[in-house]
N, C-alpha and C positions, 0 to 999 in steps of 0.2 A: 504493500500500500504506500510505502514511502516514496516511490518513484512516480506515483500517479499525479496527474494534474488536479488542482482543486475541483474542477468541473466533474472529474471522474469520481473523486472521493465523495463529493456532495450527492451525486446521483445514487450511489450505493446507500448512503446514510438516509436519504429521503424516502427510500422504499418503505421503511418501517413507518415513517411519518404519514405516508399516503394510506397505508393500511389502517392506522389508528384513526385517521380522519374519516375513513369509510365507515368504521363502527359508529362514530358520532352521527354520520349521515343516516345510517340505518335506524338508530334510535329517534332521530329527528323526524324521519319519514313516518314511523309508527305513531309518534305523538301527533303529527299533522293529520294522519288518517283518523285517529281517535277524535281530535278536535272537530274535524269536518263532520264526522258521524254524530257527534254530540250536538253540533249546530244544525243538524238535520239537512245537510247538503247531500243530495242524492248522488252517491258515487258507487261504482261496482267494487265493493270492498274485497271480494275474492281475488280478482286479478291484481289489485294494488298490494295486498298482503303477500300474494305469491311472488311478485317481482321483488318486493322487499326481502322476502325469505331467500330468493335466489341470490341477491346481492350479499346477504350474510353468508350464504353457502360458499360462493366463489371467493369471498374475502377470507374465509377460513382456509381454503386451499392456497390462496396467495400467502397467507401467514406461514404455512408449512413450507412452501417453496422458497420464501424469502430466507428462512433459516438455512435451508440447504444451499441457497445461493451464496450466503455468507461463508459457508464452509468450503466453497470451491477454491482450488489452488490456481494461481496464475492471475495476475492483475488484469491483463488484457482480456482474457476469457470472462472473468467476472464482470468487468465493465460492459462488455458486449452483451451478455445475457441480461444484465441489469437494465440496459437501454431497451431491449426488446420487451422485457418484463414490464417496464413502465408504460410502454406504448400499448401493450395488451390491456393493462389495467384501465388506462384512460379510455380506450375504445369500448370496453365492456361497460364502463360507467356511463358513457354517453348513450349507448344503446338502452341501458336500464333506465336512465333519466327520461329519455324520449318515450319509452314504454309507460313510465309513470305519468308523464304529461298526457299521453293519449287517453288513459283511463281517468284522468282528473281534469278534463276540460279542454285539452289541446291548446289552441290559440288563446282561449279564455284564461288559462292559468298563468298568473303573474310570476310563478316560480320558474318559468322558462329562463329567467335571467341567470339561473344557476349554471347554465351552459357556459357562461362567461368564466365562472370559477375554474372549470376544467381547462379552458384556454390559458388561463393564468398559470395553473399548475403545470401544464405542458411547457410553458415558457420557462418555468423554474427548473424543470427536470430535463428537458430535451433541447436539441439544437433549434436554432431559429427557423430553419426550413421545416423541420418536423412539427414545430409549434404552429406554423401557418397551415400545414396540412391538417392538423387536428382541428383548427378553427374552421377550415373549409368542410371537413367531415361533419362537424357539429352543425354547421349551418345547413348542409345538405340534408342531414337527418331531420332537422326541424322543418325545413321547407317541404320535404317529402311528407311528413306527418300532416302538416296543415293542408296541403293540396290533395292528399289522398282522402282526408276527411271532407274537404270541400267537394270533391268529385263523387262522394258517396261510396268509394272503394273501401274505406274504413268507416265504421260507425262513429259518430261524434257523441261524446258524453258531456252533456251540457251541465254547467254549474248552476243548477236551479236556484233562483233567488239571489244570485250574485251578479250575473252578467246578462246583457241583452241576448236572448236566444238566437237572434238573427245575425249576430256579429260574425259567426263562422262562415256565413254565406255572402259576405260583402267582399267581392273580389279585390277592389282597390285597397281596402283596408288590409287584407291578407298580404298583398304584394308589398305594401309599405312596412308591415310588421317583419316580413322575411328580410327585406332590404336593411331595416334598422338592426335586426339581430346579426346579420352577416357583417355589417359595418362595425358594430360594437365588438364582435368577436375578433375581427382583424385588427381593429385599433387596440384592443386589450393586449393582443399578442405582440403587436409592434412596440407598445409602451413597456410591457413587462419584460420582453426579451432584450430590449435596449438597455434597461436598467440592470438586468441580470448580467448582460455581457460586460458592461462597465465594471460592475462589482467583481466579476470573475477576472477581468483583465488586471485590475488593481491587486487582487489577491495573488495572481500569478507573478506579477512584478515584485511584490513583497517577498514571495517565496524564492524567486531567483536571487534577490538581493541577500536574503538570509543564507541561501546555499553558498553564494559567493563569499560572504563573510566567514562562513564555516570553513570553506576551503582555504582562505587566507590564514585562518587561525591554526591550521594543522602544521 
């Protein structure tokens, strides 16, 4: 680990952080489902709970794999698999989130903004190019969900008593929402990756100076 760059060390260390964050998300989702049920918002509880349980299940598998990954020998091999591991986690989380959104109002659900959090997480863990790909993947999933519901290919689950039931059929509004989400995701990645790149650059410069000073002292 001593010869790895700060970016590589950070990636390996953040894997556990991402898994812990997912446990918090599972609890938060269950609480949100309970609150919605208590507030008498008509939602298909079965699918929502099933998706949440699936998240908890694959997070348990991630926890097991993360421990095995840390036991791997060879810095290069460990970093390569950590990068792939992080990408798989983010992709599954996006699919799960869009699934939850589908059964909880689709375009009517304000928690769609949580897609931005995954873009920011990607900017912290992955390269800038990979982060932009994550943003495009997230916006594509969201746009697909909205227009599949609009076209009647997927059933729309209305948030009764909270949102205008005609909202999901207003084409101009849907286009504007998709555009706004895409722009927000790309902007979030650009800002977060720019800040992360500067911090990593400074850390690497400090590391080089430290190693140079150590070499002179020998």
